[in-house]
FILUMMI-481678 format. One record per residue (C-alpha): residue number from 1; residue in one letter; x, y, z. Coordinates in steps of 0.05 Angstrom, whole numbers, always signed. Layout:
# FILUMMI-481678
    nr   rest        u        v        w
   NUM      a        X        Y        Z
...
# end
This chain:
# FILUMMI-481678
    nr   rest        u        v        w
     1      m    +1523    +2691    +1964
     2      t    +1540    +2622    +1929
     3      t    +1579    +2569    +1965
     4      l    +1632    +2530    +1921
     5      p    +1632    +2459    +1924
     6      r    +1687    +2430    +1961
     7      l    +1724    +2365    +1942
     8      l    +1768    +2328    +1991
     9      l    +1822    +2286    +1955
    10      l    +1850    +2229    +1996
    11      d    +1922    +2204    +1986
    12      g    +1898    +2135    +1997
    13      h    +1961    +2096    +2005
    14      a    +1989    +2147    +2051
    15      i    +1928    +2148    +2097
    16      a    +1931    +2071    +2098
    17      y    +2001    +2066    +2113
    18      r    +1994    +2117    +2173
    19      a    +1933    +2082    +2196
    20      f    +1970    +2013    +2193
    21      f    +2030    +2038    +2236
    22      a    +1989    +2083    +2283
    23      i    +1946    +2020    +2305
    24      r    +1991    +1963    +2311
    25      s    +1944    +1906    +2334
    26      l    +1876    +1894    +2312
    27      s    +1845    +1837    +2278
    28      t    +1778    +1795    +2277
    29      k    +1771    +1732    +2315
    30      s    +1789    +1691    +2255
    31      g    +1860    +1727    +2254
    32      l    +1841    +1774    +2196
    33      a    +1886    +1838    +2203
    34      t    +1837    +1899    +2202
    35      n    +1885    +1953    +2235
    36      a    +1895    +1993    +2173
    37      v    +1824    +1985    +2149
    38      y    +1796    +2012    +2219
    39      g    +1847    +2068    +2218
    40      f    +1830    +2088    +2146
    41      i    +1753    +2097    +2165
    42      r    +1769    +2135    +2224
    43      m    +1814    +2186    +2194
    44      t    +1765    +2192    +2134
    45      d    +1706    +2202    +2178
    46      q    +1749    +2255    +2224
    47      l    +1769    +2292    +2156
    48      f    +1698    +2295    +2137
    49      q    +1675    +2318    +2203
    50      q    +1729    +2375    +2204
    51      w    +1728    +2399    +2136
    52      r    +1652    +2381    +2115
    53      p    +1669    +2372    +2042
    54      s    +1612    +2366    +1992
    55      h    +1648    +2312    +1950
    56      i    +1701    +2263    +1967
    57      c    +1751    +2218    +1929
    58      a    +1802    +2167    +1951
    59      v    +1861    +2164    +1906
    60      f    +1910    +2105    +1903
    61      d    +1981    +2089    +1869
    62      g    +1973    +2041    +1811
    63      g    +2048    +2036    +1800
    64      l    +2109    +2073    +1771
    65      p    +2098    +2112    +1707
    66      d    +2134    +2089    +1647
    67      e    +2158    +2162    +1633
    68      r    +2195    +2170    +1701
    69      m    +2221    +2099    +1700
    70      a    +2253    +2114    +1631
    71      l    +2285    +2175    +1660
    72      l    +2312    +2145    +1723
    73      p    +2306    +2071    +1726
    74      s    +2323    +2075    +1804
    75      y    +2264    +2118    +1817
    76      k    +2238    +2098    +1888
    77      a    +2284    +2031    +1881
    78      q    +2303    +2042    +1956
    79      r    +2233    +2032    +1984
    80      e    +2219    +1973    +2025
    81      e    +2162    +1924    +2006
    82      m    +2100    +1937    +2035
    83      p    +2088    +1892    +2096
    84      a    +2041    +1834    +2083
    85      d    +1989    +1849    +2132
    86      l    +1977    +1917    +2102
    87      d    +1977    +1897    +2029
    88      a    +1926    +1846    +2047
    89      q    +1880    +1901    +2073
    90      f    +1875    +1943    +2013
    91      p    +1821    +1902    +1981
    92      l    +1780    +1912    +2046
    93      i    +1795    +1985    +2042
    94      h    +1769    +1989    +1973
    95      e    +1706    +1948    +1993
    96      y    +1692    +1997    +2050
    97      l    +1696    +2057    +2001
    98      a    +1648    +2018    +1955
    99      a    +1599    +2012    +2009
   100      a    +1607    +2081    +2038
   101      g    +1592    +2110    +1969
   102      i    +1662    +2145    +1962
   103      a    +1693    +2150    +1898
   104      d    +1754    +2107    +1889
   105      v    +1807    +2118    +1834
   106      q    +1867    +2078    +1822
   107      i    +1900    +2074    +1751
   108      e    +1952    +2020    +1730
   109      r    +2024    +2048    +1725
   110      e    +2004    +2113    +1747
   111      e    +2018    +2149    +1812
   112      a    +1971    +2176    +1861
   113      d    +2002    +2249    +1855
   114      d    +1991    +2257    +1783
   115      i    +1916    +2230    +1790
   116      i    +1903    +2280    +1844
   117      a    +1937    +2336    +1805
   118      t    +1895    +2321    +1746
   119      q    +1833    +2322    +1789
   120      a    +1851    +2385    +1826
   121      v    +1867    +2428    +1764
   122      f    +1799    +2408    +1741
   123      a    +1758    +2415    +1801
   124      k    +1787    +2486    +1826
   125      q    +1757    +2516    +1758
   126      s    +1689    +2514    +1796
   127      g    +1701    +2496    +1866
   128      e    +1753    +2486    +1921
   129      v    +1801    +2428    +1936
   130      l    +1830    +2400    +1998
   131      l    +1886    +2353    +1992
   132      a    +1894    +2307    +2052
   133      t    +1966    +2288    +2045
   134      s    +2032    +2295    +2075
   135      d    +2066    +2292    +2007
   136      k    +2108    +2353    +1990
   137      d    +2105    +2344    +1921
   138      l    +2035    +2362    +1920
   139      f    +2056    +2433    +1947
   140      q    +2065    +2453    +1878
   141      l    +1987    +2449    +1867
   142      v    +1971    +2496    +1921
   143      d    +1938    +2562    +1902
   144      e    +1875    +2603    +1926
   145      r    +1831    +2547    +1907
   146      v    +1877    +2489    +1928
   147      a    +1900    +2474    +2001
   148      i    +1934    +2420    +2035
   149      i    +1909    +2391    +2099
   150      p    +1944    +2336    +2145
   151      p    +1910    +2266    +2140
   152      t    +1900    +2268    +2218
   153      k    +1854    +2306    +2255
   154      s    +1874    +2381    +2253
   155      d    +1846    +2448    +2234
   156      q    +1911    +2467    +2198
   157      r    +1903    +2487    +2128
   158      m    +1964    +2501    +2083
   159      g    +1954    +2554    +2031
   160      p    +2005    +2590    +1985
   161      e    +2036    +2633    +2040
   162      d    +2045    +2573    +2086
   163      v    +2077    +2536    +2030
   164      e    +2127    +2589    +2021
   165      k    +2138    +2598    +2097
   166      k    +2154    +2520    +2100
   167      t    +2200    +2514    +2041
   168      g    +2219    +2586    +2021
   169      v    +2196    +2584    +1955
   170      r    +2124    +2595    +1923
   171      p    +2083    +2535    +1902
   172      q    +2097    +2545    +1830
   173      q    +2173    +2536    +1848
   174      i    +2166    +2474    +1884
   175      a    +2181    +2428    +1826
   176      e    +2244    +2466    +1811
   177      w    +2259    +2467    +1886
   178      l    +2256    +2392    +1888
   179      a    +2297    +2383    +1824
   180      l    +2357    +2421    +1859
   181      i    +2354    +2388    +1925
   182      g    +2328    +2318    +1904
   183      d    +2281    +2277    +1940
   184      s    +2308    +2218    +1984
   185      a    +2239    +2191    +1992
   186      d    +2234    +2180    +1915
   187      n    +2308    +2164    +1908
   188      i    +2320    +2224    +1863
   189      p    +2389    +2252    +1874
   190      g    +2395    +2329    +1881
   191      v    +2457    +2373    +1866
   192      p    +2516    +2359    +1917
   193      g    +2521    +2415    +1971
   194      i    +2453    +2443    +1953
   195      g    +2396    +2439    +2012
   196      p    +2332    +2469    +2016
   197      k    +2353    +2536    +2037
   198      t    +2405    +2545    +1987
   199      a    +2357    +2522    +1929
   200      a    +2305    +2569    +1957
   201      k    +2355    +2622    +1957
   202      l    +2376    +2613    +1883
   203      l    +2303    +2611    +1860
   204      n    +2286    +2672    +1897
   205      q    +2346    +2710    +1863
   206      f    +2338    +2680    +1796
   207      g    +2263    +2661    +1791
   208      t    +2268    +2597    +1752
   209      l    +2318    +2545    +1737
   210      d    +2325    +2572    +1661
   211      s    +2344    +2639    +1690
   212      l    +2390    +2607    +1738
   213      y    +2427    +2571    +1685
   214      k    +2429    +2630    +1632
   215      n    +2459    +2670    +1688
   216      l    +2505    +2618    +1723
   217      v    +2563    +2670    +1721
   218      q    +2525    +2706    +1771
   219      v    +2523    +2654    +1828
   220      e    +2576    +2682    +1876
   221      r    +2605    +2616    +1904
   222      e    +2651    +2584    +1856
   223      k    +2638    +2513    +1885
   224      l    +2564    +2522    +1883
   225      r    +2572    +2548    +1810
   226      l    +2609    +2489    +1792
   227      a    +2564    +2437    +1822
   228      l    +2505    +2471    +1784
   229      a    +2540    +2466    +1718
   230      e    +2565    +2396    +1730
   231      h    +2497    +2370    +1747
   232      e    +2454    +2414    +1698
   233      d    +2432    +2349    +1660
   234      a    +2408    +2315    +1725
   235      v    +2374    +2376    +1748
   236      r    +2332    +2382    +1683
   237      r    +2319    +2311    +1687
   238      n    +2297    +2319    +1759
   239      l    +2248    +2372    +1737
   240      q    +2217    +2323    +1692
   241      m    +2212    +2275    +1748
   242      t    +2185    +2322    +1802
   243      t    +2134    +2362    +1756
   244      l    +2066    +2335    +1768
   245      r    +2025    +2311    +1707
   246      t    +1957    +2343    +1700
   247      n    +1935    +2315    +1638
   248      l    +1916    +2242    +1657
   249      d    +1859    +2203    +1630
   250      v    +1820    +2209    +1691
   251      p    +1741    +2211    +1697
   252      l    +1735    +2285    +1716
   253      d    +1660    +2308    +1736
   254      w    +1629    +2332    +1800
   255      p    +1575    +2281    +1806
   256      l    +1629    +2224    +1804
   257      w    +1651    +2249    +1871
   258      t    +1582    +2256    +1908
   259      v    +1579    +2209    +1968
   260      r    +1525    +2158    +1962
   261      p    +1529    +2112    +2020
   262      n    +1496    +2043    +2018
   263      h    +1470    +2035    +2092
   264      q    +1461    +1955    +2087
   265      d    +1524    +1944    +2051
   266      l    +1564    +1989    +2101
   267      l    +1529    +1956    +2161
   268      s    +1549    +1885    +2135
   269      f    +1621    +1906    +2126
   270      y    +1622    +1936    +2193
   271      r    +1597    +1871    +2223
   272      k    +1645    +1828    +2177
   273      m    +1701    +1868    +2204
   274      e    +1675    +1862    +2274
   275      f    +1678    +1940    +2282
   276      s    +1620    +1936    +2337
   277      s    +1620    +2010    +2354
   278      m    +1615    +2031    +2278
   279      a    +1562    +1979    +2267
   280      k    +1521    +2001    +2327
   281      a    +1525    +2073    +2304
   282      l    +1491    +2047    +2240
   283      e    +1440    +2005    +2270
   284      a    +1365    +2028    +2273
   285      p    +1350    +2048    +2347
   286      e    +1307    +2002    +2383
   287      l    +1238    +2027    +2398
   288      f    +1226    +1988    +2464
# end
């Protein structure tokens, strides 16, 4: 029985943010902040130990796509600026990934979600894919070959049934579900009065947004029916915002995602960051 290759896709910015706020105080003797770098390495190692992927790729946001900004200029406008101490650590994270031989992808004016979606759709044709993320947008990618895992140490694996249990809809309905309820994290407004449960009920009843709007008269509650009618244009715009793009110009090839660590570069990096325990684990054991 042949074992399928397993690709672990890391939501790089999300993991770095989580690491930064989980470890509040860590720096070199010269005062260089290293908490996000240290946490990123630890979390990546934990994910590797837990899931034993044959291939890994870390994916980072490169900005906001022109297509989404044209549809909704206020897209993600409410987000606070990245803390300076975190921003300064991203070059160090990329330096670690290079030394560790882990593929590192970032495309200007493209979001990590769309890069991950493009990679996952390709990779699942011949292997299985694990998405280390807490982003519900990526739920729409889940199927029998693609699963969500939390960035933290856990054996939880979210498949299609888990997505439906959590949201009330199937993975292929997630984009439409989000189009109805909106996404406060991305500053996408939903239909007033429609929350996750109501949206799930509507999609389970009608199947798709097209079917819902073709049969709007069948929506029993008048207030809900009027709200849906009034905000139809916004909902259809939202669907374009929430549907992940899977056709980006991204290098796609399993050998690209093979981990090829450079032992000496990694050791030098750990020493520079003053990560003593990590450096010691790499150092050759003394004979005497």
